N, C-alpha and C positions, 0 to 999 in steps of 0.2 A: 504494499499499499504506499509506503513511504517513497519508494523508488518511482512510482507512478506520479506522485505529486512533484517530485523533483523534475521528472521529464516534462510534465505539463508546464512547470514554471520556466524551464529552459526554452521550451517552444514559444511560450508567451513572450518571454523576454526577447527572443530573436525576431518575433513578428510584431513587436510593440508599435513601431512606426506605421506599419500597414493597418493595424487595428485602429490606431488613432485617426489615420486618414479616412478609413472607412466610416468611422463614427462621425467625423466632421461632415463627410459627404452626405451621409444619411440625415444628419441634422439640417443641412441646407435643403435637401430634398423635402423633408418634412415641413420646414418653414415655408418653402415655396408653394407646396400643395395647400397648406392651410391658408396662406395669403390669397391664393386664387379662389379657394372656396369662399372665403370671407368677402372678397371683391364681388364674386358672382351673387352672393346673398344680398349684399348692399345694393347692387345693380337691380336685382329682381325686386327688392322692396321698393326702390325708387320708381321703377317702371310701374309697379302695381299701384303705388300711391298716385302717380301721375294719371294712370288710367281711371282710378276712382274719382279724382278731382275733375277730369274732363267729362266724365259721365254725368256728373252732377251739375254741369253748366247748362244754362238754357240754350236750346237749339234755335237757330234762326229759321224762319219759315218763308217759303217763297210761293207765290201764287202764279200759276201758269194759265195763260189765256189760250184756250183751244179753239176760239171762234174761226180763225183762218183755216185751220185744218178741217173743221166741221163743214165750213162753206165749200172747201175744195172737194171733200168727199161727197157732198151732196150734189156738186156740179158734175161729178163723174157718173152719177146714176142717171 
């Protein structure tokens, strides 16, 4: 058992720089992914809030006069 611990310690000591680099890389990846998720969430919330705001605004109405079209259709008959 003791020999196994010594071997593991030697292996860890030999690969310490690689392990540290891998941990740094994984931390950067984790922070990047979390930042993107947070940005997407904030963007989605803003878009939803804007959609709700514009849905509550009064709509302008337009009246269309179809008299010319009606006269033209009646003249064809």
